[in-house]
C-alpha positions in Angstrom: 0.1 -3.7 9.2 -0.8 -5.3 5.7 -3.9 -7.5 7.4 -6.8 -7.6 4.6 -4.7 -6.6 1.9 -5.3 -8.5 -1.6 -2.0 -11.2 -2.6 -2.0 -8.5 -5.6 -1.5 -5.4 -3.4 1.0 -6.8 -1.6 3.0 -7.6 -4.8 2.8 -4.0 -5.7 4.2 -3.0 -2.3 7.3 -5.4 -2.4 8.0 -4.2 -6.0 7.8 -1.2 -4.6 9.6 -1.2 -1.6 12.2 -4.0 -3.0 11.6 -5.7 0.4 12.1 -9.7 0.3 9.0 -11.6 2.1 7.7 -15.0 1.9 4.3 -15.3 0.4 2.2 -18.1 1.9 -1.0 -19.0 0.0 -3.5 -16.6 -2.4 -6.2 -14.6 -1.5 -6.1 -11.9 1.5 -3.3 -11.5 4.2 -4.5 -13.2 7.0 -0.8 -13.5 9.1 2.4 -11.5 9.3 5.2 -12.8 10.6 6.5 -8.9 11.6 4.5 -7.1 14.2 2.3 -4.2 12.6 4.2 -0.5 13.1 7.7 -2.1 12.7 9.9 -0.2 10.6 11.1 -2.8 7.9 14.8 -1.9 7.5 16.5 -4.8 6.6 13.9 -7.2 7.9 12.2 -9.7 5.7 9.2 -11.7 6.7 6.6 -14.6 5.8 3.1 -13.2 4.9 -0.1 -15.8 4.7 -3.1 -15.5 2.8 -6.6 -17.1 2.9 -9.8 -16.9 0.3 -12.2 -15.2 2.2 
């Protein structure tokens, strides 16, 4: 679950894992298309950010 993560932290996570996500907005994670607890495998998804 990435909810509350900053965009810079998510970018580091993406770089370290090599996973592909569509990043929308700036600020902190408010929504993610992959349910919390789901194994990522080859899954990609969307992560939405909003300024707090």
